[in-house]
Backbone bond lengths (Angstrom), bond angles and torsions (degrees), N, CA, C in turn:
res aa  C-N    CA-C-N  psi(-1)  N-CA   C-N-CA  omega(-1)  CA-C   N-CA-C  phi
1 M - - - 1.531 - - 1.436 109.66 -
2 S 1.415 117.89 129.50 1.402 121.21 -176.12 1.517 110.69 -75.29
3 A 1.356 115.92 150.25 1.412 119.01 174.81 1.461 119.48 -62.55
4 Q 1.379 116.46 141.26 1.407 119.25 175.89 1.575 106.99 -87.71
5 R 1.270 117.73 125.20 1.445 125.67 -176.89 1.507 103.96 -117.64
6 Q 1.401 111.31 123.76 1.491 121.48 177.34 1.606 104.86 -126.70
7 I 1.335 111.89 150.97 1.438 117.11 175.29 1.448 109.06 -126.61
8 V 1.260 119.76 120.72 1.528 123.81 174.65 1.489 109.36 -88.57
9 L 1.360 114.69 119.80 1.541 117.74 -164.08 1.553 102.85 -121.33
10 D 1.370 113.79 147.96 1.414 119.21 167.38 1.558 107.06 -149.91
11 T 1.296 120.69 154.70 1.440 126.32 178.50 1.546 108.48 -131.37
12 E 1.366 115.59 154.30 1.411 120.20 160.37 1.533 110.44 -117.13
13 T 1.285 120.56 150.58 1.445 125.74 -169.72 1.473 112.01 -132.85
14 T 1.311 117.31 166.19 1.495 124.70 175.61 1.512 114.29 -71.39
15 G 1.447 118.00 -19.67 1.340 123.96 -179.46 1.513 111.68 -171.26
16 L 1.254 117.12 -174.95 1.510 121.90 -173.57 1.575 112.11 -84.85
17 E 1.221 117.75 -33.10 1.501 121.95 -164.64 1.546 111.60 -103.16
18 V 1.239 123.31 104.72 1.386 128.95 178.31 1.669 109.02 -57.81
19 G 1.346 109.50 -40.52 1.550 117.19 176.32 1.423 115.25 -59.33
20 E 1.429 121.91 -16.25 1.436 126.63 178.44 1.389 111.15 -95.29
21 G 1.356 118.87 7.81 1.529 117.93 -179.35 1.407 116.70 90.84
22 H 1.315 117.93 3.98 1.427 120.83 -178.54 1.608 111.88 -67.57
23 R 1.295 115.17 151.92 1.467 121.82 -170.07 1.500 116.16 -124.46
24 I 1.215 119.07 160.24 1.477 121.33 172.99 1.507 111.64 -82.36
25 I 1.333 113.79 132.39 1.461 118.81 -177.59 1.612 110.57 -112.36
26 E 1.324 116.89 -12.04 1.485 118.36 -177.67 1.543 104.43 -157.24
27 I 1.286 118.29 135.08 1.402 129.02 175.28 1.630 107.47 -123.46
28 G 1.337 113.37 123.19 1.508 115.61 174.05 1.527 109.61 -124.99
29 C 1.224 119.10 138.48 1.435 127.50 179.64 1.510 114.06 -138.11
30 V 1.265 117.07 134.76 1.505 126.44 178.20 1.532 104.69 -116.34
31 E 1.353 117.70 130.79 1.449 120.10 176.10 1.550 113.52 -93.60
32 L 1.307 120.45 135.79 1.370 123.03 171.52 1.572 107.82 -119.81
33 I 1.325 117.53 132.64 1.444 122.61 175.40 1.565 104.55 -125.19
34 N 1.381 106.57 120.00 1.514 117.43 -176.94 1.535 109.16 51.86
35 R 1.348 114.99 40.81 1.416 122.27 171.39 1.547 115.17 75.71
36 R 1.279 116.26 20.31 1.364 124.33 177.62 1.513 110.78 -124.20
37 V 1.413 113.50 132.89 1.506 118.07 -178.31 1.606 104.68 -72.59
38 T 1.364 114.62 135.92 1.355 124.47 170.32 1.398 112.65 -103.56
39 A 1.324 120.98 173.70 1.573 127.10 179.14 1.561 107.22 -83.28
40 K 1.181 119.67 1.38 1.524 122.04 -169.12 1.557 107.86 -92.12
41 N 1.314 116.23 69.65 1.589 119.58 174.67 1.549 108.75 -81.63
42 F 1.320 111.35 166.28 1.436 120.66 168.50 1.506 105.85 -131.84
43 H 1.393 112.47 123.60 1.421 115.14 -175.06 1.485 111.04 -146.55
44 H 1.348 119.86 128.70 1.452 122.61 177.00 1.482 106.43 -148.97
45 Y 1.421 115.17 139.16 1.506 123.02 157.37 1.541 105.40 -90.97
46 L 1.388 110.09 147.44 1.467 117.49 -171.20 1.560 108.75 -127.45
47 N 1.283 112.87 145.28 1.586 115.22 171.23 1.518 104.34 -85.86
48 P 1.364 111.22 122.98 1.488 114.86 -177.60 1.492 114.97 -86.83
49 E 1.360 115.00 -8.92 1.513 119.26 179.63 1.456 113.55 62.18
50 R 1.324 113.22 28.90 1.499 119.45 175.24 1.614 107.39 -159.82
51 A 1.320 115.67 166.58 1.389 118.08 177.97 1.547 112.62 -71.79
52 I 1.302 113.36 155.00 1.461 121.28 175.64 1.465 112.54 -96.45
53 D 1.325 124.91 125.54 1.390 127.77 -179.35 1.526 107.86 -59.17
54 A 1.438 112.48 143.18 1.482 115.65 -177.90 1.454 113.05 -60.29
55 G 1.316 115.26 -40.68 1.519 117.16 -178.20 1.464 115.86 -63.37
56 A 1.399 114.66 -33.93 1.518 120.61 176.78 1.506 108.18 -70.56
57 Q 1.305 119.24 -38.58 1.512 121.34 -179.28 1.455 109.24 -64.29
58 E 1.403 119.63 -34.88 1.377 120.44 -178.11 1.572 114.72 -66.85
59 V 1.438 111.23 -26.07 1.432 118.90 178.54 1.539 111.21 -78.78
60 H 1.253 117.17 -47.58 1.528 121.88 -174.90 1.517 114.10 -105.06
61 G 1.241 123.90 -13.61 1.461 125.34 174.45 1.475 114.34 72.26
62 I 1.392 120.92 9.51 1.443 124.42 -176.86 1.555 109.20 -94.38
63 G 1.269 117.75 126.35 1.507 121.82 -178.76 1.542 113.44 -108.52
64 N 1.255 119.62 165.27 1.394 128.09 179.03 1.479 112.82 -60.81
65 D 1.266 116.67 -41.30 1.536 120.01 178.83 1.408 110.21 -57.87
66 F 1.403 120.04 -44.74 1.452 123.73 -176.27 1.552 109.45 -62.69
67 L 1.316 116.32 -35.35 1.486 124.59 -172.89 1.483 113.92 -90.62
68 A 1.400 120.51 2.61 1.435 123.98 -173.29 1.506 107.67 -68.06
69 D 1.303 122.58 -37.42 1.507 119.81 -172.67 1.586 111.36 -102.29
70 K 1.406 113.44 12.48 1.470 120.85 -178.68 1.554 111.36 -85.85
71 P 1.368 116.52 153.28 1.455 115.18 -174.85 1.485 116.21 -66.98
72 R 1.267 127.40 158.25 1.459 132.95 172.17 1.544 104.70 -77.53
73 F 1.336 113.46 156.34 1.473 121.98 -177.61 1.576 105.98 -56.82
74 G 1.238 113.61 -46.97 1.525 117.29 179.49 1.485 114.93 -49.09
75 E 1.322 119.79 -31.36 1.445 125.46 -173.75 1.637 108.19 -78.48
76 I 1.271 115.20 -21.36 1.446 116.31 -177.70 1.485 115.08 -112.64
77 V 1.363 115.66 -2.08 1.369 122.78 -172.69 1.533 116.57 -57.29
78 A 1.299 117.21 -38.62 1.491 123.59 -174.43 1.534 104.70 -76.13
79 S 1.271 123.37 -42.13 1.482 122.02 176.34 1.532 108.65 -62.97
80 L 1.301 119.03 -46.44 1.368 123.00 179.50 1.512 114.05 -52.04
81 L 1.398 113.48 -53.30 1.480 117.10 -178.76 1.518 114.20 -65.22
82 D 1.420 113.90 -32.37 1.574 115.29 170.53 1.438 112.60 -63.04
83 Y 1.320 117.47 -38.31 1.493 119.59 179.42 1.416 118.26 -61.70
84 L 1.508 112.06 -42.63 1.400 121.21 -167.64 1.575 108.29 -86.39
85 R 1.296 119.47 -23.05 1.511 123.26 -166.77 1.472 107.96 -54.91
86 G 1.361 113.59 130.70 1.493 124.59 172.88 1.380 111.86 74.38
87 A 1.278 124.01 0.22 1.609 119.44 176.94 1.457 111.32 -87.78
88 E 1.202 123.28 167.82 1.378 137.74 166.21 1.544 110.04 -88.38
89 L 1.284 122.73 109.32 1.380 129.64 -179.37 1.642 111.35 -76.99
90 V 1.322 118.24 130.21 1.416 119.57 174.18 1.599 103.74 -118.54
91 I 1.348 110.78 117.71 1.416 118.62 -171.81 1.492 108.85 -137.98
92 H 1.360 119.22 138.62 1.377 126.37 174.80 1.519 110.92 -84.13
93 N 1.268 119.95 118.23 1.535 125.31 -168.68 1.479 109.39 52.52
94 A 1.386 111.23 69.88 1.485 123.00 -169.44 1.583 108.32 -59.02
95 A 1.311 117.53 -39.30 1.498 123.53 -171.80 1.556 109.86 -53.81
96 F 1.355 111.85 -41.25 1.473 119.00 178.21 1.526 114.21 -62.30
97 D 1.266 117.85 -58.40 1.528 122.54 177.96 1.407 113.75 -62.68
98 V 1.409 120.86 -43.54 1.438 121.84 -177.47 1.508 107.88 -65.91
99 G 1.353 114.98 -38.58 1.541 118.11 175.43 1.554 114.19 -50.55
100 F 1.417 108.07 -55.45 1.410 115.22 -179.16 1.573 113.55 -65.33
101 L 1.293 120.10 -38.51 1.439 121.63 177.45 1.591 109.68 -62.44
102 D 1.297 114.55 -46.71 1.404 114.69 -177.29 1.566 112.50 -63.15
103 R 1.306 111.43 -40.77 1.548 110.25 175.37 1.477 114.15 -65.73
104 E 1.315 118.70 -32.36 1.546 117.99 177.09 1.512 106.79 -71.28
105 L 1.328 123.75 -37.23 1.423 124.48 177.46 1.481 111.58 -59.86
106 E 1.366 112.84 -43.37 1.576 117.23 176.43 1.620 110.83 -63.22
107 R 1.207 116.96 -43.65 1.440 119.37 177.60 1.520 112.96 -63.90
108 A 1.234 114.83 -33.50 1.542 116.92 178.04 1.499 114.00 -84.67
109 G 1.412 114.96 3.90 1.426 114.38 179.48 1.518 118.20 77.14
110 A 1.256 113.88 12.29 1.560 119.30 178.07 1.514 105.42 -71.94
111 A 1.394 112.13 139.43 1.492 118.38 173.50 1.493 116.56 -73.92
112 E 1.298 117.12 -30.84 1.388 127.31 -174.07 1.475 112.93 -89.60
113 R 1.398 117.97 152.17 1.468 125.11 167.94 1.602 106.43 -119.95
114 I 1.361 108.21 168.63 1.503 113.78 -173.21 1.407 114.82 -58.77
115 A 1.321 122.01 -37.40 1.451 127.35 -177.27 1.636 106.36 -65.05
116 Q 1.276 118.04 -26.18 1.542 117.01 -174.92 1.495 110.88 -81.17
117 I 1.382 118.67 -17.87 1.409 119.92 -175.30 1.535 114.16 -117.80
118 C 1.304 117.61 -12.52 1.494 125.85 -177.53 1.440 111.66 -139.49
119 T 1.338 114.15 156.29 1.462 119.80 158.93 1.496 104.21 -100.65
120 V 1.466 112.24 160.83 1.491 117.06 -173.61 1.474 110.62 -128.82
121 V 1.256 117.73 137.76 1.504 122.11 172.75 1.614 103.88 -114.44
122 D 1.367 116.20 130.44 1.341 121.15 -178.70 1.532 107.27 -104.78
123 T 1.376 117.60 113.93 1.404 115.67 -174.17 1.576 114.81 -77.58
124 V 1.277 118.20 -16.11 1.398 123.61 174.04 1.571 111.24 -63.61
125 S 1.409 112.50 -49.84 1.451 115.70 173.86 1.586 113.13 -65.19
126 M 1.325 115.89 -29.67 1.435 120.03 -179.04 1.597 106.54 -71.11
127 A 1.195 117.99 -42.01 1.542 125.11 178.00 1.492 108.52 -64.20
128 R 1.271 123.19 -41.99 1.348 123.81 -178.86 1.520 115.86 -72.95
129 R 1.289 112.90 -22.48 1.509 118.44 171.86 1.471 109.08 -78.76
130 L 1.371 121.45 -40.92 1.383 124.98 -178.10 1.501 113.48 -71.63
131 H 1.289 117.94 -37.98 1.432 130.28 -174.12 1.514 117.64 -129.63
132 P 1.317 114.45 66.22 1.558 115.52 -168.08 1.488 102.90 -70.16
133 G 1.452 104.45 145.52 1.559 113.48 177.33 1.562 111.94 83.39
134 Q 1.356 119.07 -13.18 1.455 120.38 177.58 1.416 111.76 -98.94
135 K 1.371 115.01 163.00 1.499 126.25 -177.34 1.433 105.40 -63.13
136 A 1.361 117.84 140.74 1.449 121.62 -178.95 1.593 111.93 -119.82
137 S 1.338 115.03 12.34 1.486 116.24 175.37 1.456 112.09 -63.98
138 L 1.366 117.71 160.59 1.427 122.19 176.88 1.522 110.49 -60.59
139 D 1.278 122.22 -34.69 1.442 125.68 -176.19 1.544 105.44 -68.98
140 A 1.234 115.36 -40.72 1.485 122.21 -172.81 1.547 106.51 -67.95
141 L 1.348 115.28 -46.65 1.368 121.13 -179.59 1.552 114.80 -66.69
142 C 1.309 113.91 -33.13 1.524 117.97 176.54 1.553 105.30 -63.67
143 K 1.305 121.72 -42.67 1.524 127.61 -176.95 1.527 107.39 -65.40
144 R 1.410 114.72 -44.95 1.468 118.26 -177.60 1.469 110.35 -61.16
145 Y 1.298 116.46 -45.16 1.580 120.39 -175.40 1.452 114.50 -97.80
146 G 1.315 122.97 11.47 1.365 125.88 172.00 1.531 113.30 72.39
147 V 1.357 118.31 27.30 1.414 120.83 179.34 1.504 108.15 -88.04
148 D 1.393 117.04 127.30 1.441 119.23 -179.78 1.459 113.34 -72.99
149 N 1.376 118.61 110.09 1.422 121.09 172.46 1.516 114.33 -111.82
150 S 1.306 115.06 27.25 1.471 119.98 -172.98 1.537 112.06 -61.27
151 N 1.248 118.74 -18.61 1.496 120.75 179.46 1.421 116.99 -96.73
152 R 1.390 115.45 7.21 1.389 123.86 176.31 1.422 118.82 -84.45
153 D 1.351 119.33 60.28 1.483 126.20 -177.39 1.465 108.41 -66.68
154 L 1.335 114.60 -41.21 1.422 121.54 -179.68 1.636 109.79 -128.91
155 H 1.279 112.53 150.75 1.520 113.15 176.06 1.504 111.00 -70.48
156 G 1.276 115.88 145.89 1.444 126.56 174.21 1.548 110.85 -151.79
157 A 1.284 111.52 137.36 1.584 116.46 -171.14 1.576 110.95 -58.31
158 L 1.356 114.21 -49.25 1.467 113.77 -179.20 1.472 118.07 -73.77
159 L 1.201 116.47 -28.62 1.548 125.51 172.13 1.479 108.01 -66.96
160 D 1.328 116.32 -53.46 1.466 118.10 -178.00 1.579 115.02 -66.61
161 A 1.335 115.95 -30.65 1.443 121.21 173.19 1.472 110.47 -67.58
162 R 1.288 121.48 -35.08 1.439 123.66 176.21 1.489 108.97 -67.17
163 L 1.226 118.17 -49.82 1.579 126.13 -177.91 1.505 104.35 -59.88
164 L 1.334 122.19 -45.58 1.397 124.67 -173.61 1.555 108.19 -68.88
165 A 1.391 120.22 -31.48 1.438 124.91 -179.42 1.537 103.12 -64.15
166 D 1.223 122.29 -48.23 1.375 126.90 -178.53 1.548 113.73 -62.46
167 V 1.351 112.19 -44.90 1.579 118.36 175.88 1.516 111.06 -63.89
168 Y 1.324 115.47 -41.18 1.501 118.05 -179.33 1.536 112.71 -65.23
169 L 1.214 117.14 -43.38 1.478 121.53 175.88 1.478 110.37 -63.16
170 A 1.232 120.30 -34.50 1.599 123.85 177.62 1.490 108.77 -72.89
171 M 1.416 117.07 -38.06 1.429 120.62 -177.06 1.568 109.02 -71.57
172 T 1.287 113.75 -32.58 1.541 115.80 -178.70 1.472 112.65 -102.16
173 G 1.308 117.08 17.71 1.471 119.52 153.99 1.598 113.82 93.13
174 G 1.280 122.02 24.23 1.464 119.30 171.39 1.481 113.29 -178.29
175 Q 1.391 109.76 155.24 1.463 118.88 176.60 1.489 109.39 57.78
176 S 1.348 121.25 44.97 1.481 115.41 -178.40 1.503 113.13 -92.61
177 A 1.206 124.72 -16.74 1.467 124.91 -176.30 1.617 111.91 -81.75
178 L 1.192 114.32 68.80 1.444 116.94 177.06 1.590 112.68 -74.91
179 V 1.293 115.08 140.01 1.474 119.23 -174.38 1.599 105.53 -99.79
180 L 1.351 109.86 124.34 1.508 112.32 -170.75 1.512 108.75 -107.23
181 D 1.261 116.45 127.38 1.488 118.92 168.38 1.516 110.40 -95.51
182 R 1.399 117.55 111.05 1.407 124.13 -173.38 1.471 111.68 -102.87
183 D 1.321 109.43 142.57 1.473 122.17 170.92 1.579 109.36 -75.94
184 P 1.386 121.28 101.74 1.364 124.73 -178.00 1.527 114.86 -58.53
185 A 1.374 116.19 -24.66 1.437 123.40 -176.82 1.524 110.83 -70.91
186 G 1.464 113.89 -32.69 1.412 122.47 -179.24 1.496 113.92 56.34
187 D 1.384 115.97 38.81 1.433 121.59 -174.32 1.583 107.50 -80.20
188 R 1.309 118.54 115.24 1.405 121.19 179.04 1.557 117.70 -61.66
189 G 1.360 113.67 -29.65 1.355 121.05 172.22 1.542 113.13 -56.87
190 G 1.331 117.72 -34.67 1.421 123.56 178.41 1.461 113.72 -93.78
191 G 1.326 121.32 12.61 1.438 122.49 177.56 1.536 112.42 102.37
192 G 1.387 113.42 4.63 1.419 116.88 176.68 1.655 114.10 70.26
193 T 1.279 113.87 -165.80 1.453 115.49 173.91 1.390 109.49 -52.47
194 A 1.410 119.27 136.13 1.470 117.56 -172.16 1.582 107.72 -144.49
195 L 1.392 108.41 152.92 1.379 116.98 164.83 1.473 112.08 -98.39
196 E 1.330 119.06 107.72 1.414 122.09 -166.60 1.625 110.19 -90.36
197 G 1.272 108.54 -27.37 1.572 113.57 179.74 1.408 111.45 -159.64
198 L 1.353 119.82 165.16 1.365 126.33 174.56 1.500 112.46 -108.05
199 R 1.252 123.78 153.94 1.426 125.46 -174.37 1.563 108.46 -110.98
200 E 1.289 111.54 151.07 1.482 126.73 164.71 1.651 102.95 61.59
201 L 1.308 112.14 -124.46 1.501 115.65 -170.40 1.494 113.66 -71.56
202 L 1.256 117.31 -33.06 1.444 124.05 171.91 1.452 118.19 -56.03
203 A 1.378 113.64 -20.81 1.479 116.48 -177.69 1.493 114.31 -71.76
204 S 1.262 116.43 -14.76 1.520 118.68 -179.26 1.515 109.67 -122.87
205 A 1.303 113.73 123.47 1.441 116.44 173.42 1.499 115.70 -80.02
206 D 1.328 115.28 -6.56 1.411 119.78 177.97 1.473 114.27 -95.55
207 A 1.321 115.32 -15.63 1.566 121.54 -175.83 1.511 106.85 -68.32
208 P 1.357 118.73 137.37 1.392 125.28 -177.50 1.647 108.24 -71.91
209 L 1.318 106.41 147.96 1.482 112.93 179.39 1.653 104.57 -69.14
210 R 1.304 114.39 146.03 1.506 118.13 177.74 1.382 106.05 -81.53
211 V 1.374 117.47 130.93 1.408 126.86 177.52 1.537 107.68 -106.81
212 I 1.295 119.43 119.26 1.467 125.72 177.67 1.497 108.05 -103.02
213 R 1.311 121.77 110.98 1.385 122.48 -178.71 1.528 113.59 -95.54
214 A 1.242 114.40 148.11 1.510 119.43 179.13 1.556 110.65 -61.51
215 D 1.399 112.92 142.76 1.511 116.04 176.25 1.420 107.40 -88.03
216 A 1.396 118.79 179.86 1.433 125.98 -176.62 1.473 116.19 -60.97
217 E 1.365 117.30 -33.69 1.489 124.27 177.31 1.474 104.42 -68.22
218 E 1.411 122.66 -52.85 1.327 122.66 -177.58 1.595 114.98 -56.58
219 L 1.286 115.75 -43.50 1.407 123.43 177.66 1.558 114.77 -59.76
220 A 1.302 110.20 -38.00 1.438 118.75 177.03 1.539 108.89 -66.66
221 A 1.232 121.07 -46.39 1.483 131.84 177.94 1.558 102.57 -56.76
222 H 1.326 121.81 -48.89 1.435 125.07 -171.42 1.501 106.85 -67.79
223 R 1.287 120.92 -39.63 1.417 122.39 -175.38 1.518 110.00 -69.30
224 E 1.402 113.41 -40.61 1.479 120.43 179.64 1.536 108.64 -63.30
225 R 1.347 121.64 -38.18 1.392 123.32 -177.62 1.559 110.16 -70.95
226 L 1.419 113.83 -42.03 1.489 115.16 178.92 1.550 110.84 -68.94
227 G 1.374 119.09 -28.72 1.397 119.56 174.55 1.478 116.56 -63.77
228 G 1.402 116.26 -38.53 1.435 124.12 172.42 1.509 114.58 -63.20
229 I 1.348 112.64 -36.58 1.495 118.99 -176.44 1.554 103.82 -69.94
230 A 1.358 116.55 -41.90 1.480 122.85 -176.91 1.587 108.01 -61.57
231 K 1.295 112.29 -43.03 1.468 113.31 -178.52 1.472 110.39 -68.40
232 K 1.252 121.58 -46.37 1.558 126.20 -178.35 1.505 111.20 -63.45
233 S 1.332 121.20 -33.09 1.390 123.91 -173.61 1.579 110.53 -87.73
234 G 1.297 119.62 1.03 1.382 124.94 178.53 1.477 113.32 68.31
235 G 1.276 115.96 37.01 1.553 118.81 178.09 1.523 113.75 89.39
236 K 1.467 114.93 9.38 1.514 113.82 -172.79 1.513 112.20 -101.62
237 L 1.349 115.85 18.79 1.512 116.48 177.89 1.486 107.18 -79.95
238 L 1.435 111.08 125.00 1.471 117.37 -177.73 1.520 111.71 -107.80
239 W 1.260 118.95 -10.89 1.509 122.22 -176.02 1.547 112.78 -58.81
240 S 1.346 118.25 -56.10 1.413 118.44 -163.69 1.506 109.19 -109.87
241 Q 1.353 111.94 140.70 1.458 117.11 173.88 1.647 101.06 -119.86
242 E 1.247 119.65 24.74 1.583 113.61 177.24 1.396 112.98 -71.87
243 P 1.354 115.42 150.64 1.477 120.16 -179.09 1.641 105.65 -62.90
244 G 1.225 110.91 142.65 1.536 117.27 174.43 1.383 110.34 96.54
245 I 1.424 119.93 -9.94 1.436 119.69 -179.14 1.485 105.67 -114.60
246 E 1.278 122.29 107.52 1.449 125.99 -175.50 1.517 108.50 -93.92
247 N 1.331 115.24 132.63 1.477 119.24 -177.61 1.544 109.82 -91.17
248 R 1.329 115.10 54.54 1.478 127.06 179.60 1.468 110.01 -152.87
249 E 1.329 114.29 164.24 1.445 116.69 172.48 1.545 110.08 -72.54
250 S 1.229 114.28 140.52 1.490 119.17 178.50 1.491 109.06 -103.20
């Protein structure tokens, strides 16, 4: 069976509207192989060649002076496409990020767009299906799923991708408790608050998931419970075909 490769992606931009010429200034990606975080991140700050809106800078804290010596999008486009190709992208509010990425690809003269090289999962849509009427922001989901976002004073693409990876794994039912090594200095010049490594089992994408099987006592309790359900349902229990559990009234 081939490995499942997912990329949790986030961007920061000069402003909210791609149609007004706003640009990407940071891309952060975290790789998941078979639902395990690897050490193969993709992270770049980018020179947008335009001014950053004051409102946007209040959100992410990134200024034009910091970005002056950073590469342009066209300089990293080939490595970005190679990294993303064939993966399933996990993005919070995917339409926003994909819209900006496709516009940057167009500017850079790339022939492909995101939908041609990746499938996309939108965690905002997923959260609204799972929790209708509830807030679907990343901060709200971190609180709901017990993900520590206490170091998220400002938005950052790599930090937010790491938090979203943890939230996504919790939302989809497994391996949710990632261990984060954080940079206490929080220096944005060094990538901000960061997950520098994973501990124990999560350190290896190739390590098998630990399977804990029920013991004899637990199996007996399970069979007894199913037998009771079979009796109360008038023989309509469809779940178990185990010997000793009859799907009818006794």
